[in-house]
N, C-alpha and C positions, 0 to 999 in steps of 0.2 A: 577928842573925845571919842567918835565910834570906832576912827581910824584906831586907837590903840587897843581897844578892846579889840578890834577883828584881827590884830597884827598880836594876839596875847593868843588869844581863841586857838590860833594856826598854828603856834610853839605850841600849845599846850595838845592838838591834834597830833602833830608831828615828834611829840616825847611821846605822848600815847602808843603813836600807831609802832615806833623802835625799838619801843618795850616791851611786845611779846610776840609769838611768832603764831603768823598767819597764814592761811592759804593763800594761793596767788590768788583767785577769785574776793575773798574777805579781803584782801590787801587793796587791788586794784579798786574796788568800790567802795571801799572807806574814803583811799587817796581822791578817789570821781565827790565823794560826798563832800571832802573838805576843800578841794577846790574851788567848785561850784556855790560851795556857803561863802565863801570870801570871795570868791569872783563878786556877785552877788550884793552881797554887802559892801563892798568897799563901791561897787558901782553905783548902788540907790539906797547906800546906808540907813535901809530898812530892814528890821530882824525877818518881816514876815516873805522879803522876796529872798532876804537870805537863804531859810531854810524851802521855797522853789528852787533854787540856785541849790543847796546839797540833795533836794531829790531826784533834778536831771540829772545831778555830777555821781548823785550814784548809780541810774539807771544808765546814763555814757558808759561810768565803768564797770560794772557788769557785762553789758552790751560790749563793753572791747576783751574783758575775759574769756567772754565768750566765740568770741571772735578767731582771738588767737589759738586756744585750743582746736579749733577746727582746722585754723591753720598747719597746727600742729602735724594732727592725724594726718594729715593727708601729705 
């Protein structure tokens, strides 16, 4: 049951993100949140950890974006 919910959530997130125009920062942050939340949710099976994984993934996506932009400037 939980795997089905997480899979449906991941599909819904992917469709939502593909339907709009976003900046690179927004796209990388939201992708990080989706991947982090899904991974933590699948590993632990608990929504609390999925939320923590989404927060960590969002932070990681944001930092990745800043690093990429810094590399492009140099």
